[in-house]
All heavy atoms as an XYZ file, in Angstrom:
708
protein
N       9.846     21.795      0.229
C      10.532     20.801     -0.598
C      12.068     21.098     -0.626
O      12.470     22.233     -0.725
C       9.978     20.751     -2.004
C       8.568     20.310     -2.153
S       8.114     20.226     -3.851
C       7.728     18.495     -3.937
N      12.837     20.009     -0.628
C      14.206     20.277     -0.757
C      14.634     20.246     -2.248
O      13.762     20.181     -3.100
C      15.028     19.155      0.078
C      14.756     17.803     -0.430
O      14.400     17.542     -1.582
N      15.003     16.822      0.434
N      15.916     20.305     -2.504
C      16.325     20.455     -3.942
C      16.093     19.294     -4.774
O      15.932     19.378     -5.990
C      17.820     20.783     -3.976
C      18.127     22.212     -3.476
C      19.548     22.586     -3.605
O      20.372     21.875     -4.119
N      19.856     23.846     -3.259
N      15.907     18.107     -4.177
C      15.621     16.832     -4.936
C      14.084     16.833     -5.269
O      13.748     15.788     -5.870
C      16.078     15.656     -4.220
C      17.585     15.649     -4.051
O      18.327     16.175     -4.869
N      18.069     15.011     -3.019
N      13.327     17.704     -4.803
C      11.903     17.633     -5.054
C      11.155     16.769     -4.045
O       9.942     16.569     -4.173
N      11.874     16.276     -3.055
C      11.206     15.491     -1.990
C      10.564     16.364     -0.976
O      11.214     17.313     -0.500
C      12.263     14.579     -1.384
C      12.950     13.650     -2.291
C      12.033     12.540     -2.851
O      11.136     12.131     -2.202
N      12.247     12.180     -4.077
N       9.349     16.070     -0.520
C       8.774     16.866      0.488
C       9.492     16.606      1.835
O      10.152     15.597      2.029
C       7.343     16.331      0.593
C       7.345     15.025     -0.063
C       8.479     14.983     -1.030
N       9.316     17.566      2.787
C       9.969     17.405      4.066
C       9.366     16.206      4.816
O       8.177     15.866      4.628
C       9.730     18.627      4.886
C      10.410     19.862      4.380
N      11.782     19.983      4.290
C       9.973     21.023      3.936
C      12.102     21.171      3.767
N      11.005     21.768      3.534
N      10.170     15.635      5.646
C       9.638     14.445      6.407
C       8.609     14.914      7.384
O       8.602     16.061      7.818
C      10.811     13.801      7.163
O      11.306     14.588      8.173
N       7.747     14.011      7.868
C       6.765     14.292      8.851
C       7.370     14.791     10.173
O       6.808     15.702     10.818
N       8.531     14.219     10.516
C       9.213     14.614     11.746
C       9.634     16.055     11.685
O       9.481     16.830     12.669
C      10.336     13.687     12.015
N      10.113     16.481     10.495
C      10.615     17.825     10.368
C       9.432     18.840     10.446
O       9.526     19.865     11.128
C      11.376     18.040      9.079
C      11.765     19.445      8.826
C      11.187     20.326      7.992
C      12.788     20.196      9.559
N      11.852     21.583      8.082
C      12.826     21.504      9.031
C      13.658     19.849     10.559
C      13.677     22.473      9.504
C      14.548     20.834     11.038
C      14.560     22.089     10.467
N       8.324     18.512      9.780
C       7.123     19.404      9.816
C       6.627     19.505     11.216
O       6.355     20.621     11.711
C       6.086     18.845      8.830
C       4.794     19.629      8.952
C       6.619     18.932      7.373
N       6.560     18.433     11.943
C       6.119     18.383     13.327
C       6.996     19.205     14.158
O       6.548     20.015     15.048
C       6.013     16.943     13.857
O       5.118     16.185     13.017
C       5.532     16.941     15.306
N       8.300     19.049     13.966
C       9.284     19.835     14.760
C       9.120     21.307     14.529
O       9.145     22.149     15.447
C      10.723     19.449     14.374
C      11.793     20.312     14.978
C      12.084     20.157     16.358
C      12.445     21.237     14.215
C      13.037     21.043     16.898
C      13.417     22.064     14.761
C      13.765     21.889     16.117
N       8.885     21.782     13.228
C       8.740     23.199     12.955
C       7.472     23.735     13.581
O       7.460     24.838     14.144
C       8.768     23.451     11.463
O       7.701     22.760     10.805
C      10.149     23.151     10.880
N       6.334     23.036     13.506
C       5.143     23.466     14.123
C       5.298     23.570     15.665
O       4.885     24.489     16.303
C       3.952     22.551     13.787
C       3.413     22.846     12.466
C       3.640     22.003     11.334
C       2.553     23.940     12.253
C       3.037     22.272     10.091
C       1.990     24.229     11.048
C       2.268     23.346      9.974
O       1.718     23.638      8.728
N       5.900     22.534     16.251
C       6.146     22.451     17.725
C       7.047     23.624     18.164
O       6.757     24.270     19.174
C       6.678     21.158     18.136
N       8.087     23.899     17.363
C       8.989     24.974     17.737
C       8.244     26.347     17.655
O       8.406     27.181     18.514
C      10.162     25.042     16.757
O      10.914     23.883     16.870
N       7.472     26.527     16.618
C       6.686     27.828     16.563
C       5.706     27.966     17.754
O       5.593     28.966     18.344
C       5.972     27.864     15.209
C       5.050     29.048     15.105
C       5.531     30.305     14.764
C       3.691     28.934     15.358
C       4.753     31.408     14.696
C       2.859     30.082     15.256
C       3.432     31.331     14.942
N       4.972     26.905     17.977
C       4.023     26.950     19.106
C       4.690     27.203     20.404
O       4.235     28.037     21.263
C       3.234     25.636     19.189
N       5.808     26.543     20.652
C       6.536     26.747     21.929
C       7.102     28.144     22.063
O       6.972     28.800     23.067
C       7.751     25.733     22.006
N       7.646     28.705     20.936
C       8.164     30.058     21.054
C       7.075     31.056     21.209
O       7.199     32.030     22.024
C       9.033     30.328     19.828
O       8.190     30.354     18.634
N       5.964     30.874     20.495
C       4.810     31.818     20.708
C       4.275     31.738     22.103
O       3.991     32.743     22.759
C       3.711     31.440     19.696
N       4.166     30.539     22.640
C       3.696     30.346     24.040
C       4.616     31.008     25.039
O       4.164     31.746     25.941
C       3.516     28.859     24.324
C       3.140     28.603     25.731
C       1.819     28.812     26.139
C       4.041     28.059     26.628
C       1.470     28.550     27.450
C       3.720     27.803     27.928
C       2.386     28.046     28.371
N       5.902     30.788     24.856
C       6.848     31.325     25.829
C       6.825     32.886     25.753
O       6.980     33.577     26.769
C       8.222     30.777     25.589
C       8.407     29.304     25.941
C       9.748     28.798     25.418
C       8.218     29.075     27.411
N       6.791     33.450     24.607
C       6.695     34.930     24.439
C       5.456     35.447     25.126
O       5.436     36.437     25.834
C       6.811     35.379     22.973
C       6.489     36.838     22.811
C       8.252     35.047     22.480
N       4.328     34.784     24.879
C       3.011     35.185     25.460
C       3.089     35.130     27.002
O       2.685     36.076     27.676
C       1.909     34.321     25.008
N       3.731     34.091     27.555
C       3.872     33.977     29.003
C       4.807     35.126     29.513
O       4.467     35.703     30.542
C       4.474     32.568     29.417
C       3.466     31.503     29.107
C       4.918     32.538     30.874
C       2.219     31.580     29.915
N       5.833     35.429     28.816
C       6.744     36.489     29.184
C       6.041     37.836     29.185
O       6.159     38.629     30.107
N       5.240     38.130     28.175
C       4.498     39.330     28.173
C       3.460     39.386     29.290
O       3.281     40.421     29.947
C       3.802     39.549     26.791
C       4.841     39.809     25.746
C       2.767     40.692     26.844
C       4.294     39.829     24.294
N       2.782     38.273     29.556
C       1.772     38.221     30.562
C       2.350     38.543     31.906
O       1.742     39.240     32.709
C       1.105     36.824     30.622
C       0.105     36.651     31.686
C      -1.210     37.185     31.482
C       0.339     35.950     32.830
C      -2.099     37.046     32.473
C      -0.567     35.810     33.850
C      -1.843     36.377     33.648
N       3.547     38.103     32.236
C       4.142     38.294     33.575
C       4.974     39.581     33.637
O       5.610     39.808     34.713
C       4.948     37.081     34.000
C       4.120     35.919     34.405
C       4.049     34.783     33.646
C       3.330     35.992     35.567
C       3.221     33.710     33.983
C       2.521     34.916     35.927
C       2.410     33.830     35.163
N       5.100     40.326     32.554
C       5.824     41.653     32.675
C       5.128     42.557     33.675
O       3.858     42.663     33.632
C       5.906     42.282     31.248
C       6.948     41.779     30.314
C       6.780     42.530     28.985
C       8.356     42.156     30.865
N       5.919     43.254     34.467
C       5.232     44.157     35.438
C       4.988     45.529     34.742
O       5.543     46.543     35.185
C       6.307     44.288     36.543
C       7.600     44.082     35.832
C       7.315     43.050     34.695
N       4.079     45.513     33.792
C       3.711     46.750     33.104
C       2.191     46.856     32.955
O       1.528     45.836     33.154
C       4.406     46.872     31.663
C       4.057     45.660     30.841
C       5.902     47.036     31.813
C       4.623     45.692     29.407
N       1.696     48.008     32.519
C       0.291     48.194     32.352
C      -0.237     47.320     31.283
O       0.434     46.867     30.358
C       0.010     49.626     32.004
C       0.333     50.649     33.145
O       0.220     50.220     34.314
O       0.653     51.809     32.819
N      -1.612     47.074     31.360
C      -2.280     46.249     30.409
C      -2.139     46.780     28.918
O      -1.907     46.038     28.018
C      -3.711     46.098     30.755
C      -4.534     45.113     29.934
C      -3.924     43.683     30.016
C      -5.957     45.052     30.426
N      -2.204     48.110     28.759
C      -2.135     48.628     27.398
C      -0.732     48.434     26.833
O      -0.612     48.253     25.598
C      -2.573     50.088     27.371
C      -1.669     51.021     28.098
C      -1.686     51.417     29.390
C      -0.516     51.704     27.479
N      -0.623     52.265     29.660
C       0.077     52.466     28.510
C       0.049     51.762     26.230
C       1.209     53.318     28.278
C       1.133     52.554     25.976
C       1.723     53.309     27.064
N       0.262     48.421     27.634
C       1.619     48.233     27.191
C       1.752     46.695     26.756
O       2.409     46.407     25.745
C       2.671     48.521     28.287
C       2.902     49.938     28.513
S       4.106     50.148     29.828
C       4.303     51.900     29.852
N       1.163     45.853     27.539
C       1.175     44.386     27.206
C       0.445     44.194     25.871
O       0.866     43.437     25.016
C       0.526     43.528     28.227
C       1.309     43.525     29.528
C       0.592     42.673     30.574
C       1.370     42.630     31.897
N       0.682     41.823     32.886
N      -0.643     44.874     25.664
C      -1.412     44.799     24.387
C      -0.587     45.302     23.206
O      -0.617     44.781     22.099
N       0.140     46.410     23.471
C       1.003     46.928     22.365
C       2.110     45.951     21.998
O       2.371     45.713     20.792
C       1.619     48.269     22.802
C       2.476     48.895     21.739
C       1.927     49.529     20.621
C       3.868     48.873     21.836
C       2.661     50.132     19.689
C       4.659     49.361     20.903
C       4.106     50.065     19.814
O       4.862     50.610     18.833
N       2.740     45.358     22.958
C       3.800     44.339     22.723
C       3.195     43.124     22.002
O       3.812     42.626     21.037
C       4.468     43.879     24.027
C       5.373     44.912     24.665
C       5.802     44.349     26.052
C       6.569     45.200     23.778
N       2.024     42.689     22.427
C       1.383     41.571     21.739
C       1.040     41.873     20.377
O       1.262     41.075     19.480
C       0.098     41.162     22.576
O       0.466     40.862     23.911
C      -0.588     39.976     21.968
N       0.477     43.071     20.118
C       0.149     43.453     18.742
C       1.402     43.496     17.867
O       1.378     43.031     16.762
C      -0.480     44.866     18.703
C      -0.865     45.408     17.331
S      -1.351     47.107     17.326
C       0.129     47.961     17.926
N       2.491     44.025     18.357
C       3.761     44.058     17.638
C       4.263     42.704     17.300
O       4.724     42.443     16.149
N       4.166     41.773     18.241
C       4.691     40.438     17.979
C       3.826     39.716     16.971
O       4.276     39.043     16.080
C       4.743     39.654     19.288
C       5.893     40.224     20.126
C       4.944     38.189     19.056
C       5.960     39.734     21.574
N       2.526     39.883     17.079
C       1.564     39.251     16.074
C       1.859     39.801     14.666
O       1.921     39.040     13.706
C       0.093     39.424     16.519
C      -0.817     39.105     15.361
C      -0.210     38.649     17.747
N       2.092     41.111     14.574
C       2.379     41.713     13.279
C       3.723     41.233     12.761
O       3.886     41.072     11.588
C       2.282     43.277     13.362
C       0.883     43.770     13.586
S       0.822     45.553     13.690
C       1.255     45.990     11.986
N       4.671     41.071     13.633
C       6.015     40.579     13.244
C       5.892     39.089     12.696
O       6.472     38.833     11.632
C       6.942     40.648     14.445
C       8.373     40.074     14.187
C       9.090     40.968     13.156
C       9.167     40.003     15.481
N       5.108     38.330     13.357
C       4.911     36.942     12.862
C       4.215     36.950     11.516
O       4.653     36.240     10.586
C       4.106     36.116     13.889
C       4.962     35.856     15.149
C       3.658     34.811     13.296
C       4.153     35.336     16.305
N       3.180     37.772     11.373
C       2.465     37.905     10.118
C       3.394     38.286      8.954
O       3.356     37.772      7.898
C       1.268     38.797     10.268
C       0.392     38.885      9.022
C       0.764     39.974      8.072
O       1.273     40.968      8.478
N       0.487     39.792      6.769
N       4.230     39.332      9.272
C       5.108     39.766      8.162
C       6.186     38.792      7.840
O       6.623     38.688      6.700
C       5.747     41.180      8.535
O       6.388     41.100      9.790
C       4.701     42.241      8.550
N       6.663     38.010      8.806
C       7.644     36.954      8.573
C       7.035     35.888      7.660
O       7.659     35.446      6.715
C       8.131     36.307      9.843
S       9.210     37.318     10.790
N       5.791     35.501      7.863
C       5.109     34.538      7.065
C       4.934     35.108      5.608
O       5.255     34.392      4.644
C       3.767     34.132      7.658
C       2.946     33.305      6.689
C       3.981     33.317      8.961
N       4.543     36.347      5.522
C       4.312     36.929      4.216
C       5.597     37.086      3.451
O       5.653     36.814      2.251
C       3.711     38.360      4.368
O       2.442     38.193      5.144
C       3.373     38.937      3.072
N       6.712     37.502      4.133
C       7.992     37.628      3.491
C       8.501     36.238      3.002
O       9.007     36.082      1.894
C       8.980     38.228      4.450
C      10.430     38.332      3.930
C      10.510     39.285      2.695
C      11.342     38.895      4.996
N       8.341     35.256      3.873
C       8.770     33.948      3.473
C       8.060     33.387      2.255
O       8.635     32.902      1.301
C       8.559     32.945      4.672
O       9.303     33.416      5.764
C       9.058     31.509      4.298
N       6.742     33.591      2.201
C       5.944     33.197      1.069
C       6.349     33.973     -0.181
O       6.449     33.358     -1.321
C       4.460     33.409      1.324
C       3.618     32.901      0.171
C       2.156     33.252      0.381
C       1.211     32.751     -0.715
N       1.770     32.854     -2.096
N       6.573     35.238     -0.077
C       6.958     36.056     -1.244
C       8.325     35.619     -1.794
O       8.471     35.460     -3.022
C       7.007     37.540     -0.844
O       5.762     37.998     -0.330
C       7.433     38.427     -2.024
N       9.227     35.405     -0.921
C      10.589     34.964     -1.342
C      10.495     33.590     -2.055
O      11.092     33.367     -3.081
C      11.599     34.895     -0.139
C      12.885     34.193     -0.560
C      11.843     36.282      0.326
N       9.705     32.686     -1.451
C       9.581     31.368     -2.047
C       8.911     31.477     -3.450
O       9.241     30.767     -4.368
C       8.738     30.442     -1.127
C       8.485     29.135     -1.745
C       8.534     28.030     -0.857
N       8.348     26.782     -1.585
C       8.662     25.634     -1.143
N       9.206     25.576      0.025
N       8.498     24.597     -1.806
N       7.794     32.262     -3.518
C       7.054     32.468     -4.757
C       7.974     33.014     -5.812
O       7.951     32.486     -7.017
C       5.845     33.343     -4.527
C       4.751     32.711     -3.802
O       4.802     31.488     -3.565
O       3.798     33.461     -3.397
N       8.780     33.993     -5.518
C       9.746     34.565     -6.481
C      10.736     33.483     -6.944
O      11.007     33.376     -8.107
C      10.454     35.780     -5.934
C       9.613     36.972     -5.759
O       8.585     37.080     -6.540
N       9.930     37.912     -4.985
N      11.230     32.736     -6.040
C      12.196     31.619     -6.400
C      11.494     30.618     -7.286
O      12.096     30.217     -8.256
C      12.664     30.999     -5.066
C      13.637     29.836     -5.340
N      14.834     29.932     -5.836
C      13.415     28.418     -5.228
C      15.373     28.718     -6.063
N      14.509     27.825     -5.618
N      10.310     30.163     -6.892
C       9.615     29.174     -7.662
C       9.293     29.712     -9.112
O       9.430     28.998    -10.109
C       8.314     28.756     -7.003
C       8.472     27.964     -5.771
C       9.071     26.612     -6.032
O       8.778     25.920     -7.045
O       9.956     26.156     -5.194
N       8.845     31.004     -9.236
C       8.519     31.517    -10.544
C       9.837     31.629    -11.386
O       9.785     31.409    -12.614
C       7.845     32.869    -10.467
O       8.793     33.888     -9.902
N      10.917     31.980    -10.784
C      12.208     31.977    -11.433
C      12.609     30.607    -12.037
O      13.086     30.471    -13.112
N      12.354     29.643    -11.204
C      12.616     28.266    -11.697
C      11.711     27.884    -12.889
O      12.148     27.238    -13.767
C      12.411     27.243    -10.523
C      13.476     27.304     -9.457
C      13.255     26.330     -8.369
N      13.039     24.960     -8.898
C      12.527     24.011     -8.174
N      12.131     24.201     -6.939
N      12.374     22.829     -8.671
N      10.461     28.288    -12.841
C       9.559     27.933    -13.933
C      10.042     28.676    -15.190
O      10.070     28.113    -16.275
C       8.146     28.388    -13.595
C       7.071     28.158    -14.653
C       6.962     26.692    -15.019
C       5.717     28.752    -14.214
N      10.390     29.962    -15.109
C      10.849     30.735    -16.211
C      12.128     30.064    -16.783
O      12.290     29.932    -17.996
C      11.128     32.220    -15.859
C      11.867     32.933    -16.931
C       9.793     32.960    -15.553
N      13.047     29.658    -15.965
C      14.242     28.956    -16.410
C      13.967     27.655    -17.157
O      14.540     27.361    -18.159
C      15.207     28.711    -15.208
C      15.812     30.008    -14.731
O      15.895     31.005    -15.441
N      16.320     29.951    -13.478
N      12.972     26.910    -16.568
C      12.593     25.663    -17.315
C      11.967     25.957    -18.640
O      12.213     25.219    -19.609
C      11.621     24.848    -16.447
C      12.330     24.180    -15.250
C      11.365     23.190    -14.626
N      10.096     23.864    -14.354
C       9.292     23.490    -13.321
N       9.615     22.464    -12.520
N       8.154     24.096    -13.078
N      11.155     26.987    -18.755
C      10.545     27.290    -20.027
C      11.642     27.723    -21.020
O      11.677     27.305    -22.179
C       9.495     28.478    -19.871
C       8.270     27.913    -19.128
C       9.087     29.081    -21.178
C       7.293     28.945    -18.701
N      12.588     28.552    -20.577
C      13.673     29.016    -21.427
C      14.520     27.895    -21.882
O      15.007     27.765    -22.969
C      14.516     30.057    -20.752
C      13.814     31.431    -20.670
C      14.596     32.477    -19.892
O      15.703     32.178    -19.429
O      14.053     33.578    -19.689
N      14.848     26.931    -20.972
C      15.651     25.749    -21.272
C      14.893     24.878    -22.296
O      15.476     24.360    -23.222
C      15.876     24.921    -20.010
C      16.889     25.546    -19.053
O      17.570     26.508    -19.560
O      16.974     25.104    -17.950
N      13.569     24.758    -22.189
C      12.793     23.953    -23.112
C      12.797     24.608    -24.479
O      12.936     23.936    -25.491
C      11.373     23.804    -22.650
N      12.698     25.940    -24.496
C      12.788     26.653    -25.817
C      14.155     26.448    -26.493
O      14.212     26.219    -27.680
C      12.481     28.165    -25.646
C      11.018     28.501    -25.351
C      10.823     29.987    -25.162
C       9.432     30.355    -24.861
N       9.281     31.789    -24.650
N      15.201     26.591    -25.694
C      16.586     26.429    -26.213
C      16.712     24.987    -26.729
O      17.327     24.789    -27.783
C      17.608     26.732    -25.138
N      16.246     24.028    -25.986
C      16.443     22.619    -26.428
C      15.633     22.443    -27.692
O      16.139     21.718    -28.635
C      15.913     21.723    -25.283
C      16.161     20.244    -25.622
C      15.711     19.356    -24.419
O      15.858     19.845    -23.264
O      15.421     18.236    -24.720
N      14.468     22.922    -27.766
C      13.627     22.837    -29.003
C      14.399     23.475    -30.236
O      14.461     22.850    -31.319
C      12.302     23.447    -28.856
C      11.331     23.244    -29.974
C       9.988     23.741    -29.633
N       9.420     24.397    -30.736
C       8.635     25.430    -30.779
N       8.291     25.958    -29.646
N       8.146     25.920    -31.895
N      14.982     24.612    -30.047
C      15.685     25.328    -31.067
C      16.927     24.482    -31.496
O      17.159     24.268    -32.681
C      16.134     26.671    -30.597
C      16.872     27.490    -31.633
C      16.084     27.809    -32.819
C      17.419     28.832    -30.934
N      17.637     23.885    -30.547
C      18.730     23.045    -30.873
C      18.354     21.770    -31.614
O      19.029     21.361    -32.524
C      19.537     22.659    -29.579
C      20.317     23.775    -28.932
C      20.858     23.302    -27.528
C      21.449     24.259    -29.810
N      17.213     21.192    -31.252
C      16.689     20.048    -31.957
C      16.391     20.410    -33.421
O      16.629     19.609    -34.355
C      15.567     19.430    -31.295
C      15.889     18.686    -29.984
S      14.544     18.013    -29.026
C      13.414     17.422    -30.238
N      15.751     21.551    -33.600
C      15.408     21.969    -34.997
C      16.654     22.267    -35.779
O      16.748     21.895    -36.958
C      14.567     23.274    -34.916
C      13.162     23.005    -34.370
C      12.353     24.307    -34.235
O      12.859     25.387    -34.557
O      11.244     24.223    -33.743
N      17.699     22.881    -35.135
C      18.941     23.099    -35.895
C      19.641     21.840    -36.254
O      20.203     21.678    -37.351
C      19.845     24.040    -35.059
C      21.239     24.103    -35.598
C      19.240     25.452    -34.904
N      19.657     20.889    -35.349
C      20.309     19.573    -35.588
C      19.569     18.825    -36.682
O      20.204     18.075    -37.438
C      20.473     18.812    -34.317
O      19.195     18.342    -33.870
N      18.252     18.930    -36.741
C      17.507     18.225    -37.790
C      17.777     18.833    -39.153
O      17.869     18.159    -40.149
C      16.000     18.316    -37.521
C      15.567     17.443    -36.410
C      14.089     17.543    -36.141
C      13.623     16.731    -35.001
N      12.175     16.844    -34.764
N      17.990     20.225    -39.208
C      18.223     20.887    -40.473
C      19.593     20.583    -40.992
O      19.831     20.663    -42.230
C      18.019     22.386    -40.286
N      20.499     20.266    -40.063
C      21.887     20.036    -40.563
C      22.189     18.674    -41.160
O      21.493     17.851    -41.376
C      22.822     20.235    -39.396
């Protein structure tokens, strides 16, 4: 979602999936055609798969931390607003 709360467009989502698929395919083709032993190709493939997995995990963690910070800020803002309303009613 962008800052206005609007979800990404279908075209953007399709573009990101297609970009990921194309880059993964091209790296796989590059590893396949490397003039090295099969176990070396396996090691490179394992490293790339782990790199992708950690990138996804890191992205999710950063987003979750950001989203939880926004929720905490909204709760604090609501508490402050409630306190101000109580003070203004008492005055």
